[in-house]
C-alpha positions as CSV (number, residue, x, y, z in Angstrom):
1,M,9.1,-23.5,-31.1
2,A,8.3,-20.0,-32.4
3,D,7.9,-19.5,-36.1
4,G,9.5,-16.1,-36.4
5,Q,6.2,-14.3,-37.3
6,E,6.2,-12.4,-34.0
7,Y,9.2,-10.4,-35.3
8,G,9.1,-8.1,-38.2
9,E,11.0,-9.3,-41.3
10,E,13.6,-6.6,-40.8
11,D,14.4,-8.1,-37.3
12,P,17.2,-10.7,-37.6
13,R,15.2,-12.9,-35.1
14,H,12.5,-13.4,-37.8
15,H,15.2,-15.2,-39.8
16,T,17.2,-16.9,-37.0
17,V,14.1,-18.8,-35.8
18,K,13.6,-20.3,-39.3
19,L,17.3,-21.0,-39.7
20,K,17.5,-22.8,-36.4
21,E,14.7,-25.1,-37.5
22,M,16.6,-25.9,-40.8
23,L,19.9,-26.4,-38.9
24,N,18.2,-28.7,-36.4
25,D,16.7,-30.8,-39.2
26,A,20.1,-31.1,-40.9
27,A,21.8,-32.1,-37.6
28,L,19.2,-34.7,-36.9
29,H,19.6,-36.1,-40.5
30,A,23.3,-36.2,-40.1
31,R,23.0,-38.3,-36.9
32,E,20.3,-40.5,-38.4
33,I,22.6,-41.6,-41.3
34,I,25.7,-42.2,-39.3
35,E,24.9,-45.9,-38.9
36,K,24.3,-46.2,-42.7
37,V,27.9,-45.2,-43.5
38,A,30.5,-47.9,-43.3
39,D,33.6,-45.6,-43.3
40,P,34.6,-44.5,-39.8
41,R,35.9,-41.3,-41.2
42,G,32.6,-40.6,-42.8
43,Q,30.8,-41.4,-39.6
44,G,33.1,-38.9,-37.8
45,L,32.4,-36.3,-40.4
46,L,28.7,-36.7,-40.0
47,E,28.9,-36.5,-36.2
48,T,31.1,-33.4,-36.5
49,T,28.6,-31.9,-38.9
50,A,25.8,-32.4,-36.3
51,E,27.9,-30.9,-33.5
52,V,28.8,-27.8,-35.5
53,L,25.1,-27.3,-36.5
54,I,24.0,-27.6,-32.9
55,G,26.7,-25.1,-32.0
56,L,25.2,-22.7,-34.5
57,I,21.8,-23.2,-33.1
58,T,23.2,-22.3,-29.6
59,A,24.7,-19.2,-31.1
60,Y,21.4,-18.2,-32.5
61,D,19.6,-18.9,-29.2
62,N,22.2,-16.7,-27.4
63,Y,21.7,-13.9,-30.0
64,E,17.9,-14.1,-29.6
65,Q,18.1,-14.0,-25.8
66,E,21.0,-11.5,-25.7
67,A,22.8,-14.1,-23.5
68,E,26.3,-13.3,-24.7
69,T,28.1,-10.0,-24.2
70,A,28.9,-9.8,-27.9
71,W,25.1,-9.8,-28.7
72,R,24.2,-6.9,-26.4
């Protein structure tokens, strides 16, 4: 994974690379602790959290690659 250093600090991609790493860490943590939570609603909340964070990572990927019309 890139570290964002190839982009200048004024380039949003410099920051999206770092944010994606943080979001991925949070999503992985949410999934790791699901089994530790007894409440099914809490488990659902943690799984939803992971899914939303993965969706944000996808949005950042699309932005970086200009894959979506909105980012062109």
